[in-house]
C-alpha positions as CSV (number, residue, x, y, z in Angstrom):
1,M,-17.8,2.1,-0.7
2,A,-15.7,-0.2,-2.9
3,S,-12.8,1.2,-4.7
4,S,-13.0,1.6,-8.5
5,R,-11.1,-0.6,-11.0
6,E,-9.9,2.6,-12.7
7,Y,-8.1,3.8,-9.5
8,L,-6.6,0.3,-9.2
9,E,-5.3,0.4,-12.8
10,F,-3.9,3.9,-12.2
11,I,-1.9,2.9,-9.1
12,L,-0.6,-0.2,-10.8
13,E,0.5,1.9,-13.7
14,Q,2.4,4.0,-11.3
15,L,4.0,1.1,-9.6
16,S,5.0,-0.6,-12.8
17,D,8.6,0.4,-12.4
18,I,8.8,-1.7,-9.3
19,G,9.2,-5.4,-9.5
20,D,7.5,-8.1,-7.4
21,I,4.2,-6.1,-6.7
22,S,1.0,-8.0,-6.7
23,Y,-2.4,-7.5,-5.4
24,R,-5.5,-9.4,-4.2
25,T,-9.1,-8.3,-4.3
26,M,-10.8,-8.4,-0.9
27,M,-14.4,-7.3,-0.2
28,G,-14.3,-4.5,-3.0
29,E,-10.9,-3.3,-2.0
30,Y,-7.3,-4.2,-3.1
31,I,-4.5,-5.4,-0.8
32,F,-0.9,-4.7,-2.2
33,Y,1.9,-7.2,-1.7
34,Y,5.7,-6.3,-2.2
35,R,8.0,-9.1,-2.3
36,G,5.4,-11.4,-0.8
37,R,4.5,-9.1,2.1
38,V,1.5,-7.0,2.7
39,A,2.6,-3.4,2.1
40,G,-0.6,-1.6,1.8
41,G,-3.8,-1.2,-0.4
42,I,-6.4,0.7,-2.0
43,Y,-9.4,1.5,0.3
44,D,-12.3,3.7,-0.9
45,D,-10.1,4.9,-3.7
46,R,-7.2,6.0,-1.2
47,F,-3.8,4.6,-1.5
48,L,-2.5,3.6,1.9
49,V,0.6,1.9,3.1
50,K,1.9,0.3,6.3
51,P,3.3,2.9,8.8
52,T,6.8,1.6,8.9
53,A,9.7,3.8,10.2
54,S,10.8,4.5,6.6
55,A,7.4,5.3,5.4
56,K,7.0,7.9,8.2
57,R,10.4,9.3,7.5
58,L,9.6,9.7,3.8
59,M,6.2,11.1,4.4
60,P,6.5,12.9,7.7
61,D,3.3,14.9,7.2
62,A,1.2,12.1,5.7
63,P,-2.1,11.7,7.7
64,Y,-3.1,8.4,9.3
65,E,-6.3,6.9,8.1
66,L,-8.3,3.8,8.8
67,P,-8.5,1.5,5.8
68,Y,-11.9,0.2,7.1
69,E,-13.7,0.4,10.4
70,G,-11.9,-1.5,13.0
71,G,-8.7,-1.9,11.0
72,S,-5.2,-0.5,11.9
73,K,-4.3,3.0,10.8
74,M,-2.2,3.3,7.8
75,L,-0.5,6.3,6.1
76,L,-2.2,8.0,3.2
77,V,0.1,8.3,0.2
78,E,-0.8,11.7,-1.4
79,D,2.1,11.9,-4.0
80,I,0.6,9.2,-6.2
81,D,1.7,11.0,-9.3
82,N,5.4,10.7,-8.5
83,R,6.6,7.3,-9.7
84,S,10.0,7.7,-8.6
85,F,8.9,8.6,-5.0
86,L,6.6,5.6,-5.1
87,K,9.6,3.3,-6.0
88,E,11.8,4.8,-3.3
89,L,9.0,4.3,-0.8
90,F,8.3,0.7,-1.5
91,E,12.1,-0.1,-1.6
92,A,12.6,1.6,1.7
93,I,9.7,-0.2,3.5
94,A,10.4,-3.7,2.0
95,D,12.6,-5.0,4.8
96,E,10.3,-3.5,7.5
97,L,7.0,-5.3,6.5
98,P,6.0,-8.1,8.6
99,E,6.5,-11.8,7.3
100,P,3.4,-13.3,6.0
101,K,1.6,-15.2,8.8
102,K,1.9,-19.1,8.6
103,K,-1.4,-20.7,7.6
104,K,-2.7,-23.3,10.0
105,R,-3.5,-26.7,8.8
């Protein structure tokens, strides 16, 4: 099931206080980038983030979920109505996110 445009717009509004957020559509889902690094995404209308040490510390009870079959487990962000928490979360995970992979020529 593809994620809805309405859910994407809601999440983007919730993240609007954070600078340097971008997204890309991929196979009906949305990948989020923070400061040029993959931070998470929307999968089946669920907002998931990479399970960094800071994300696990800030969301100790968050369930791990697969974004898609065969994908790596990510953390479900349940407190999507709390804009200040989302800002704190993204700022905390920023330096722990992997560098973008170099494209081969």
